[in-house]
Each structure stands twice: as C-alpha cells, then as structure tokens.
A tleap script that builds the chain and sets N, CA, C and O, in Angstrom:
source leaprc.protein.ff14SB
mol = sequence {
  NMET THR PRO ASP GLU LEU VAL THR LYS LYS
  ASP LEU GLU ASN PHE LYS LYS GLU LEU PHE
  ASP LEU LEU LYS PRO ILE THR SER GLY GLN
  VAL PRO SER GLN GLN LYS TRP LEU LYS ASN
  LYS ASP VAL ALA LYS LEU LEU GLY ILE SER
  ASN ALA SER ILE ALA ASN LEU ARG ILE ASN
  GLY SER LEU PRO PHE HIE LYS ILE ASN GLY
  THR TYR LEU TYR LYS GLN SER ASP VAL ASP
  GLN MET MET LYS SER THR GLU LYS LYS SER
  PRO LYS THR ASN LYS CSER
}
set mol.1.N position { 115.679 112.766 119.675 }
set mol.1.CA position { 115.260 111.382 119.565 }
set mol.1.C position { 114.630 110.963 120.894 }
set mol.1.O position { 115.208 111.171 121.961 }
set mol.2.N position { 113.467 110.385 120.816 }
set mol.2.CA position { 112.784 109.942 122.018 }
set mol.2.C position { 113.108 108.477 122.296 }
set mol.2.O position { 113.546 107.755 121.401 }
set mol.3.N position { 112.894 108.040 123.533 }
set mol.3.CA position { 113.151 106.624 123.849 }
set mol.3.C position { 112.330 105.648 123.001 }
set mol.3.O position { 112.754 104.516 122.772 }
set mol.4.N position { 111.161 106.085 122.538 }
set mol.4.CA position { 110.313 105.230 121.691 }
set mol.4.C position { 110.931 104.996 120.316 }
set mol.4.O position { 110.580 104.033 119.635 }
set mol.5.N position { 111.837 105.857 119.911 }
set mol.5.CA position { 112.430 105.771 118.587 }
set mol.5.C position { 113.749 105.002 118.574 }
set mol.5.O position { 114.303 104.757 117.503 }
set mol.6.N position { 114.253 104.623 119.730 }
set mol.6.CA position { 115.499 103.877 119.802 }
set mol.6.C position { 115.288 102.439 119.366 }
set mol.6.O position { 114.285 101.812 119.705 }
set mol.7.N position { 116.240 101.929 118.615 }
set mol.7.CA position { 116.206 100.539 118.173 }
set mol.7.C position { 117.267 99.790 118.964 }
set mol.7.O position { 118.447 100.142 118.953 }
set mol.8.N position { 116.815 98.750 119.649 }
set mol.8.CA position { 117.750 97.971 120.452 }
set mol.8.C position { 118.245 96.758 119.674 }
set mol.8.O position { 117.713 96.417 118.617 }
set mol.9.N position { 119.257 96.129 120.209 }
set mol.9.CA position { 119.789 94.905 119.599 }
set mol.9.C position { 118.708 93.829 119.578 }
set mol.9.O position { 118.605 93.069 118.615 }
set mol.10.N position { 117.910 93.764 120.627 }
set mol.10.CA position { 116.813 92.789 120.705 }
set mol.10.C position { 115.782 93.057 119.607 }
set mol.10.O position { 115.264 92.117 119.005 }
set mol.11.N position { 115.476 94.353 119.339 }
set mol.11.CA position { 114.551 94.712 118.257 }
set mol.11.C position { 115.060 94.187 116.920 }
set mol.11.O position { 114.301 93.631 116.126 }
set mol.12.N position { 116.358 94.374 116.685 }
set mol.12.CA position { 116.946 93.916 115.427 }
set mol.12.C position { 116.931 92.391 115.324 }
set mol.12.O position { 116.694 91.848 114.245 }
set mol.13.N position { 117.179 91.706 116.424 }
set mol.13.CA position { 117.127 90.243 116.422 }
set mol.13.C position { 115.714 89.752 116.131 }
set mol.13.O position { 115.529 88.797 115.377 }
set mol.14.N position { 114.720 90.403 116.726 }
set mol.14.CA position { 113.320 90.036 116.468 }
set mol.14.C position { 112.957 90.271 115.004 }
set mol.14.O position { 112.295 89.444 114.377 }
set mol.15.N position { 113.396 91.403 114.474 }
set mol.15.CA position { 113.131 91.714 113.072 }
set mol.15.C position { 113.769 90.663 112.160 }
set mol.15.O position { 113.145 90.199 111.205 }
set mol.16.N position { 115.009 90.294 112.460 }
set mol.16.CA position { 115.719 89.281 111.674 }
set mol.16.C position { 114.951 87.959 111.689 }
set mol.16.O position { 114.792 87.319 110.649 }
set mol.17.N position { 114.475 87.553 112.865 }
set mol.17.CA position { 113.730 86.295 112.978 }
set mol.17.C position { 112.441 86.354 112.159 }
set mol.17.O position { 112.120 85.417 111.428 }
set mol.18.N position { 111.708 87.455 112.287 }
set mol.18.CA position { 110.466 87.612 111.531 }
set mol.18.C position { 110.730 87.609 110.027 }
set mol.18.O position { 109.977 87.008 109.261 }
set mol.19.N position { 111.792 88.278 109.612 }
set mol.19.CA position { 112.131 88.337 108.192 }
set mol.19.C position { 112.490 86.953 107.662 }
set mol.19.O position { 112.036 86.564 106.586 }
set mol.20.N position { 113.296 86.214 108.406 }
set mol.20.CA position { 113.647 84.857 107.981 }
set mol.20.C position { 112.418 83.955 107.937 }
set mol.20.O position { 112.300 83.109 107.050 }
set mol.21.N position { 111.502 84.129 108.889 }
set mol.21.CA position { 110.270 83.337 108.876 }
set mol.21.C position { 109.443 83.631 107.630 }
set mol.21.O position { 108.837 82.729 107.052 }
set mol.22.N position { 109.421 84.897 107.219 }
set mol.22.CA position { 108.684 85.274 106.012 }
set mol.22.C position { 109.355 84.745 104.739 }
set mol.22.O position { 108.681 84.374 103.778 }
set mol.23.N position { 110.667 84.717 104.747 }
set mol.23.CA position { 111.408 84.282 103.560 }
set mol.23.C position { 111.520 82.765 103.444 }
set mol.23.O position { 111.813 82.256 102.362 }
set mol.24.N position { 111.298 82.042 104.517 }
set mol.24.CA position { 111.463 80.595 104.520 }
set mol.24.C position { 110.656 79.891 103.426 }
set mol.24.O position { 111.213 79.045 102.725 }
set mol.25.N position { 109.358 80.205 103.250 }
set mol.25.CA position { 108.604 79.524 102.186 }
set mol.25.C position { 109.155 79.810 100.787 }
set mol.25.O position { 109.113 78.944 99.914 }
set mol.26.N position { 109.664 81.005 100.577 }
set mol.26.CA position { 110.198 81.380 99.264 }
set mol.26.C position { 111.488 80.622 98.985 }
set mol.26.O position { 111.683 80.099 97.888 }
set mol.27.N position { 112.362 80.566 99.974 }
set mol.27.CA position { 113.649 79.891 99.779 }
set mol.27.C position { 113.494 78.382 99.674 }
set mol.27.O position { 114.354 77.706 99.109 }
set mol.28.N position { 112.394 77.848 100.218 }
set mol.28.CA position { 112.180 76.398 100.137 }
set mol.28.C position { 111.388 76.016 98.888 }
set mol.28.O position { 111.058 74.845 98.700 }
set mol.29.N position { 111.080 76.995 98.032 }
set mol.29.CA position { 110.378 76.709 96.790 }
set mol.29.C position { 108.874 76.812 96.890 }
set mol.29.O position { 108.175 76.623 95.894 }
set mol.30.N position { 108.359 77.108 98.076 }
set mol.30.CA position { 106.915 77.268 98.247 }
set mol.30.C position { 106.559 78.739 98.076 }
set mol.30.O position { 107.287 79.619 98.536 }
set mol.31.N position { 105.469 78.993 97.431 }
set mol.31.CA position { 105.013 80.365 97.248 }
set mol.31.C position { 103.873 80.614 98.228 }
set mol.31.O position { 102.862 79.913 98.183 }
set mol.32.N position { 104.014 81.593 99.106 }
set mol.32.CA position { 102.938 81.870 100.048 }
set mol.32.C position { 101.691 82.376 99.318 }
set mol.32.O position { 101.791 83.022 98.275 }
set mol.33.N position { 100.537 82.079 99.872 }
set mol.33.CA position { 99.300 82.536 99.237 }
set mol.33.C position { 99.220 84.058 99.315 }
set mol.33.O position { 99.618 84.669 100.307 }
set mol.34.N position { 98.703 84.644 98.262 }
set mol.34.CA position { 98.593 86.095 98.201 }
set mol.34.C position { 97.361 86.556 98.965 }
set mol.34.O position { 96.266 86.027 98.776 }
set mol.35.N position { 97.548 87.529 99.814 }
set mol.35.CA position { 96.453 88.109 100.574 }
set mol.35.C position { 95.800 89.194 99.711 }
set mol.35.O position { 96.494 90.010 99.104 }
set mol.36.N position { 94.479 89.198 99.660 }
set mol.36.CA position { 93.784 90.226 98.901 }
set mol.36.C position { 93.531 91.416 99.818 }
set mol.36.O position { 93.023 91.266 100.930 }
set mol.37.N position { 93.891 92.595 99.336 }
set mol.37.CA position { 93.716 93.826 100.093 }
set mol.37.C position { 92.602 94.657 99.467 }
set mol.37.O position { 92.472 94.734 98.245 }
set mol.38.N position { 91.811 95.271 100.323 }
set mol.38.CA position { 90.680 96.081 99.880 }
set mol.38.C position { 90.863 97.525 100.337 }
set mol.38.O position { 91.409 97.784 101.410 }
set mol.39.N position { 90.400 98.459 99.509 }
set mol.39.CA position { 90.388 99.872 99.879 }
set mol.39.C position { 89.024 100.204 100.477 }
set mol.39.O position { 88.111 99.378 100.467 }
set mol.40.N position { 88.898 101.428 100.999 }
set mol.40.CA position { 87.635 101.870 101.607 }
set mol.40.C position { 86.451 101.648 100.673 }
set mol.40.O position { 85.420 101.111 101.077 }
set mol.41.N position { 86.612 102.069 99.407 }
set mol.41.CA position { 85.488 101.972 98.468 }
set mol.41.C position { 85.091 100.517 98.235 }
set mol.41.O position { 83.912 100.219 98.046 }
set mol.42.N position { 86.077 99.604 98.249 }
set mol.42.CA position { 85.773 98.185 98.057 }
set mol.42.C position { 84.976 97.631 99.238 }
set mol.42.O position { 84.004 96.897 99.060 }
set mol.43.N position { 85.409 98.001 100.452 }
set mol.43.CA position { 84.713 97.529 101.655 }
set mol.43.C position { 83.309 98.123 101.713 }
set mol.43.O position { 82.350 97.432 102.056 }
set mol.44.N position { 83.193 99.413 101.373 }
set mol.44.CA position { 81.883 100.072 101.387 }
set mol.44.C position { 80.924 99.380 100.421 }
set mol.44.O position { 79.764 99.142 100.756 }
set mol.45.N position { 81.403 99.063 99.237 }
set mol.45.CA position { 80.565 98.407 98.236 }
set mol.45.C position { 80.213 96.989 98.672 }
set mol.45.O position { 79.067 96.559 98.546 }
set mol.46.N position { 81.209 96.267 99.187 }
set mol.46.CA position { 81.004 94.888 99.611 }
set mol.46.C position { 79.981 94.779 100.740 }
set mol.46.O position { 79.131 93.889 100.737 }
set mol.47.N position { 80.074 95.697 101.705 }
set mol.47.CA position { 79.190 95.638 102.871 }
set mol.47.C position { 77.948 96.509 102.739 }
set mol.47.O position { 77.025 96.407 103.547 }
set mol.48.N position { 77.924 97.361 101.725 }
set mol.48.CA position { 76.773 98.257 101.542 }
set mol.48.C position { 76.669 99.298 102.635 }
set mol.48.O position { 75.576 99.614 103.104 }
set mol.49.N position { 77.823 99.835 103.045 }
set mol.49.CA position { 77.840 100.837 104.111 }
set mol.49.C position { 78.631 102.062 103.638 }
set mol.49.O position { 79.303 102.025 102.607 }
set mol.50.N position { 78.538 103.138 104.409 }
set mol.50.CA position { 79.209 104.388 104.054 }
set mol.50.C position { 80.651 104.400 104.561 }
set mol.50.O position { 81.056 103.561 105.365 }
set mol.51.N position { 81.410 105.378 104.065 }
set mol.51.CA position { 82.779 105.556 104.545 }
set mol.51.C position { 82.803 105.896 106.035 }
set mol.51.O position { 83.725 105.500 106.749 }
set mol.52.N position { 81.798 106.625 106.499 }
set mol.52.CA position { 81.717 106.964 107.922 }
set mol.52.C position { 81.517 105.707 108.766 }
set mol.52.O position { 82.083 105.591 109.853 }
set mol.53.N position { 80.723 104.777 108.272 }
set mol.53.CA position { 80.523 103.517 108.993 }
set mol.53.C position { 81.819 102.712 109.048 }
set mol.53.O position { 82.122 102.078 110.059 }
set mol.54.N position { 82.570 102.742 107.965 }
set mol.54.CA position { 83.859 102.049 107.948 }
set mol.54.C position { 84.796 102.692 108.966 }
set mol.54.O position { 85.519 101.993 109.677 }
set mol.55.N position { 84.783 104.017 109.037 }
set mol.55.CA position { 85.615 104.719 110.017 }
set mol.55.C position { 85.239 104.307 111.432 }
set mol.55.O position { 86.114 104.113 112.276 }
set mol.56.N position { 83.954 104.174 111.696 }
set mol.56.CA position { 83.509 103.728 113.023 }
set mol.56.C position { 84.003 102.311 113.326 }
set mol.56.O position { 84.396 102.022 114.456 }
set mol.57.N position { 83.985 101.434 112.331 }
set mol.57.CA position { 84.482 100.068 112.528 }
set mol.57.C position { 85.981 100.078 112.835 }
set mol.57.O position { 86.462 99.279 113.638 }
set mol.58.N position { 86.712 100.984 112.193 }
set mol.58.CA position { 88.145 101.119 112.478 }
set mol.58.C position { 88.359 101.620 113.897 }
set mol.58.O position { 89.167 101.074 114.649 }
set mol.59.N position { 87.623 102.665 114.250 }
set mol.59.CA position { 87.799 103.315 115.551 }
set mol.59.C position { 87.474 102.365 116.701 }
set mol.59.O position { 88.196 102.324 117.698 }
set mol.60.N position { 86.394 101.605 116.564 }
set mol.60.CA position { 86.018 100.723 117.674 }
set mol.60.C position { 86.767 99.387 117.650 }
set mol.60.O position { 86.543 98.532 118.506 }
set mol.61.N position { 87.656 99.213 116.667 }
set mol.61.CA position { 88.495 98.023 116.636 }
set mol.61.C position { 87.849 96.807 116.010 }
set mol.61.O position { 88.418 95.717 116.066 }
set mol.62.N position { 86.679 96.958 115.416 }
set mol.62.CA position { 85.989 95.829 114.797 }
set mol.62.C position { 86.638 95.396 113.494 }
set mol.62.O position { 86.551 94.232 113.103 }
set mol.63.N position { 87.291 96.343 112.822 }
set mol.63.CA position { 87.885 96.048 111.520 }
set mol.63.C position { 89.359 96.457 111.515 }
set mol.63.O position { 89.676 97.645 111.464 }
set mol.64.N position { 90.261 95.470 111.567 }
set mol.64.CA position { 91.695 95.790 111.512 }
set mol.64.C position { 92.046 96.447 110.178 }
set mol.64.O position { 91.424 96.165 109.154 }
set mol.65.N position { 93.040 97.318 110.202 }
set mol.65.CA position { 93.400 98.037 108.981 }
set mol.65.C position { 94.882 98.376 108.993 }
set mol.65.O position { 95.558 98.278 110.017 }
set mol.66.N position { 95.359 98.773 107.835 }
set mol.66.CA position { 96.703 99.316 107.663 }
set mol.66.C position { 96.529 100.630 106.923 }
set mol.66.O position { 95.686 100.742 106.033 }
set mol.67.N position { 97.325 101.624 107.290 }
set mol.67.CA position { 97.264 102.917 106.615 }
set mol.67.C position { 98.611 103.170 105.958 }
set mol.67.O position { 99.641 103.247 106.628 }
set mol.68.N position { 98.586 103.297 104.641 }
set mol.68.CA position { 99.804 103.535 103.886 }
set mol.68.C position { 99.605 104.783 103.038 }
set mol.68.O position { 98.722 104.832 102.181 }
set mol.69.N position { 100.431 105.785 103.287 }
set mol.69.CA position { 100.345 107.064 102.568 }
set mol.69.C position { 98.928 107.627 102.541 }
set mol.69.O position { 98.472 108.117 101.508 }
set mol.70.N position { 98.243 107.558 103.655 }
set mol.70.CA position { 96.903 108.120 103.759 }
set mol.70.C position { 95.795 107.239 103.214 }
set mol.70.O position { 94.628 107.627 103.249 }
set mol.71.N position { 96.137 106.056 102.711 }
set mol.71.CA position { 95.132 105.135 102.179 }
set mol.71.C position { 94.919 103.999 103.167 }
set mol.71.O position { 95.873 103.345 103.589 }
set mol.72.N position { 93.675 103.772 103.530 }
set mol.72.CA position { 93.346 102.668 104.426 }
set mol.72.C position { 93.204 101.390 103.612 }
set mol.72.O position { 92.537 101.365 102.578 }
set mol.73.N position { 93.838 100.337 104.093 }
set mol.73.CA position { 93.767 99.038 103.437 }
set mol.73.C position { 93.302 97.996 104.433 }
set mol.73.O position { 93.665 98.028 105.609 }
set mol.74.N position { 92.489 97.068 103.940 }
set mol.74.CA position { 91.903 96.031 104.783 }
set mol.74.C position { 92.146 94.676 104.136 }
set mol.74.O position { 92.008 94.532 102.921 }
set mol.75.N position { 92.508 93.684 104.941 }
set mol.75.CA position { 92.653 92.336 104.419 }
set mol.75.C position { 91.261 91.765 104.168 }
set mol.75.O position { 90.359 91.918 104.992 }
set mol.76.N position { 91.096 91.113 103.033 }
set mol.76.CA position { 89.819 90.468 102.712 }
set mol.76.C position { 89.446 89.491 103.827 }
set mol.76.O position { 88.282 89.412 104.223 }
set mol.77.N position { 90.425 88.752 104.329 }
set mol.77.CA position { 90.151 87.766 105.381 }
set mol.77.C position { 89.656 88.437 106.666 }
set mol.77.O position { 88.831 87.864 107.378 }
set mol.78.N position { 90.151 89.651 106.974 }
set mol.78.CA position { 89.679 90.372 108.160 }
set mol.78.C position { 88.236 90.831 107.986 }
set mol.78.O position { 87.447 90.782 108.930 }
set mol.79.N position { 87.893 91.273 106.787 }
set mol.79.CA position { 86.510 91.690 106.509 }
set mol.79.C position { 85.584 90.469 106.627 }
set mol.79.O position { 84.513 90.550 107.229 }
set mol.80.N position { 86.008 89.347 106.050 }
set mol.80.CA position { 85.212 88.123 106.132 }
set mol.80.C position { 85.035 87.682 107.580 }
set mol.80.O position { 83.937 87.307 107.990 }
set mol.81.N position { 86.126 87.729 108.358 }
set mol.81.CA position { 86.074 87.328 109.763 }
set mol.81.C position { 85.145 88.237 110.559 }
set mol.81.O position { 84.381 87.764 111.400 }
set mol.82.N position { 85.209 89.540 110.295 }
set mol.82.CA position { 84.335 90.480 110.993 }
set mol.82.C position { 82.873 90.168 110.690 }
set mol.82.O position { 82.021 90.214 111.578 }
set mol.83.N position { 82.593 89.850 109.429 }
set mol.83.CA position { 81.214 89.534 109.050 }
set mol.83.C position { 80.737 88.265 109.748 }
set mol.83.O position { 79.587 88.199 110.180 }
set mol.84.N position { 81.590 87.267 109.864 }
set mol.84.CA position { 81.213 86.028 110.548 }
set mol.84.C position { 80.968 86.267 112.029 }
set mol.84.O position { 80.038 85.703 112.605 }
set mol.85.N position { 81.799 87.101 112.649 }
set mol.85.CA position { 81.675 87.322 114.087 }
set mol.85.C position { 80.462 88.172 114.436 }
set mol.85.O position { 79.971 88.107 115.563 }
set mol.86.N position { 79.970 88.968 113.491 }
set mol.86.CA position { 78.808 89.813 113.777 }
set mol.86.C position { 77.518 89.218 113.231 }
set mol.86.O position { 76.444 89.801 113.381 }
set mol.87.N position { 77.627 88.060 112.601 }
set mol.87.CA position { 76.447 87.425 112.020 }
set mol.87.C position { 75.485 87.001 113.126 }
set mol.87.O position { 75.885 86.357 114.096 }
set mol.88.N position { 74.248 87.359 112.973 }
set mol.88.CA position { 73.223 87.003 113.957 }
set mol.88.C position { 72.057 86.358 113.231 }
set mol.88.O position { 71.702 86.735 112.114 }
set mol.89.N position { 71.492 85.403 113.880 }
set mol.89.CA position { 70.324 84.763 113.302 }
set mol.89.C position { 69.085 85.477 113.813 }
set mol.89.O position { 68.963 85.765 115.004 }
set mol.90.N position { 68.172 85.756 112.897 }
set mol.90.CA position { 66.953 86.397 113.326 }
set mol.90.C position { 66.025 85.360 113.928 }
set mol.90.O position { 65.994 84.216 113.475 }
set mol.91.N position { 65.266 85.750 114.950 }
set mol.91.CA position { 64.360 84.786 115.566 }
set mol.91.C position { 63.264 84.402 114.592 }
set mol.91.O position { 62.832 85.209 113.770 }
set mol.92.N position { 62.829 83.180 114.694 }
set mol.92.CA position { 61.747 82.712 113.821 }
set mol.92.C position { 60.450 83.377 114.259 }
set mol.92.O position { 60.121 83.455 115.443 }
set mol.93.N position { 59.749 83.840 113.276 }
set mol.93.CA position { 58.459 84.460 113.588 }
set mol.93.C position { 57.362 83.456 113.258 }
set mol.93.O position { 57.474 82.679 112.310 }
set mol.94.N position { 56.342 83.487 114.027 }
set mol.94.CA position { 55.239 82.557 113.866 }
set mol.94.C position { 54.080 83.287 113.208 }
set mol.94.O position { 53.386 84.068 113.859 }
set mol.95.N position { 53.865 83.040 111.927 }
set mol.95.CA position { 52.763 83.717 111.220 }
set mol.95.C position { 51.565 82.780 111.185 }
set mol.95.O position { 51.673 81.606 110.828 }
set mol.96.N position { 50.445 83.324 111.559 }
set mol.96.CA position { 49.223 82.515 111.529 }
set mol.96.C position { 48.245 83.065 110.552 }
set mol.96.O position { 47.156 82.513 110.391 }
savepdb mol mol.pdb
quit
C-alpha cells in the first residue's frame, strides 16, 4: 500500500460532507437537475470533429472528461462552455 492509497479521517469527513451536500436537495423534496452526458461519438457528431481531435481536446485540458470502464464521458454543459470560450468573431471584410 502506498501513501497515496491511505484514507485519513479527514478524507472520510470530507467525503461525508460532500455526500450530505449531494443528498440535501433529495431529502428536502427538491430534485436536482439531471446532467446530460455525452460519449465520444456524440461529441464528434455535435462538433463535426474526429475522435483524434477529441483526444487532443482532452489532452490539452480544453474539454473536461470522466473515464468509466474505458468509456470517455463529457458533460453537455462542459462541451457548451468550451464552445463559448473558443468562439471567435471573424473580422468584417469590405467587399467592393
């Protein structure tokens, strides 16, 4: 067992706090909004890019992701945010 794998009492307290924060809306009768998750193929289709381009976005940190059992998942809101942050206006051209 490495030191990185040890769970401290503080870790457990933090986990408990985070868990209670997540459960609070449910116990109070409020239903949290559902986050839409996208797979690689969904992001590729949505953005019109290849899987390699998506990998580059992951690697350079432009697109946050989660990997579960070898499947990459992306929050719809993160994809939308990335698109807004990279949006550029083209300069006006003067045609005569």
